[in-house]
C-alpha positions as CSV (number, residue, x, y, z in Angstrom):
1,A,-15.5,-16.0,-20.7
2,V,-15.8,-12.3,-21.2
3,E,-12.6,-10.5,-22.2
4,I,-12.6,-6.7,-22.0
5,E,-9.6,-4.5,-22.5
6,L,-9.8,-1.3,-20.5
7,K,-7.3,1.5,-21.3
8,V,-6.9,4.6,-19.3
9,A,-5.0,7.2,-21.2
10,K,-2.2,9.1,-19.4
11,L,-2.7,12.8,-18.7
12,P,-1.4,15.0,-21.5
13,A,2.3,16.1,-21.1
14,G,2.6,19.1,-18.8
15,A,-0.9,18.6,-17.4
16,K,-1.2,20.1,-14.0
17,G,-4.2,19.9,-11.7
18,Y,-7.3,19.1,-13.7
19,F,-9.9,20.8,-11.5
20,V,-13.7,20.1,-11.6
21,V,-16.3,22.0,-9.8
22,G,-19.1,19.8,-8.6
23,H,-20.1,17.1,-6.2
24,D,-17.3,14.5,-6.3
25,L,-19.5,11.5,-5.6
26,R,-21.9,12.5,-8.3
27,I,-19.2,13.1,-10.9
28,G,-17.7,9.7,-10.0
29,Q,-21.1,8.2,-10.4
30,V,-21.5,9.6,-13.9
31,I,-18.1,8.3,-14.9
32,T,-18.9,4.9,-13.4
33,N,-22.2,4.8,-15.2
34,L,-20.5,5.6,-18.5
35,I,-18.0,2.8,-18.0
36,E,-20.6,0.3,-16.9
37,N,-22.8,1.2,-19.9
38,A,-19.8,0.7,-22.2
39,R,-19.1,-2.6,-20.5
40,S,-22.7,-3.7,-21.1
41,F,-22.5,-3.2,-24.8
42,V,-19.0,-4.2,-25.9
43,P,-18.6,-7.6,-27.5
44,D,-18.0,-10.5,-25.1
45,E,-14.7,-11.2,-26.7
46,H,-12.2,-8.5,-27.6
47,G,-14.3,-5.7,-26.1
48,H,-12.4,-2.4,-25.8
49,I,-13.1,0.5,-23.6
50,A,-10.8,3.6,-23.6
51,I,-11.0,6.4,-21.1
52,S,-9.2,9.7,-21.8
53,L,-9.0,13.2,-20.4
54,A,-8.3,16.3,-22.4
55,R,-8.6,20.1,-21.9
56,A,-10.4,22.5,-24.2
57,G,-9.9,26.0,-23.0
58,K,-11.3,26.2,-19.5
59,F,-13.1,22.9,-19.9
60,N,-12.0,19.4,-19.0
61,I,-13.3,16.6,-21.3
62,I,-13.6,13.0,-20.2
63,T,-14.2,10.6,-23.0
64,V,-15.3,7.0,-22.7
65,D,-15.0,5.1,-26.1
66,D,-15.9,1.5,-26.8
67,N,-16.2,-0.8,-29.7
68,G,-19.9,-1.7,-29.0
69,P,-22.7,-1.3,-31.6
70,G,-23.5,2.3,-30.7
71,I,-26.9,3.9,-30.4
72,R,-29.4,3.3,-33.2
73,A,-30.5,6.5,-35.0
74,E,-34.1,6.1,-33.9
75,N,-33.0,6.2,-30.3
76,I,-30.7,9.2,-30.3
77,D,-33.5,11.7,-29.3
78,R,-34.2,9.6,-26.2
79,I,-30.8,9.1,-24.6
80,F,-31.2,11.9,-22.0
81,E,-34.6,10.5,-20.8
82,R,-34.2,9.3,-17.2
83,F,-33.7,5.6,-16.9
84,Y,-33.8,5.1,-20.7
85,T,-31.7,2.2,-21.9
């Protein structure tokens, strides 16, 4: 059986209206892809995925962290190639 713990961080205290300009379905697709990618690479047992939201000046930052193996150094330059896995 696969056991994955998913944590979604609460919004920072005093947070009001995180607003994102963009196509809502596409932004949702990007976040879903990040979560699915994390889910694919975390260990079958005791896999952890954490999603958090922060603000840096006028920017919103969505972070998806996991305890998977990460990306090998030789593959870093290729991560933005379309369909590269």
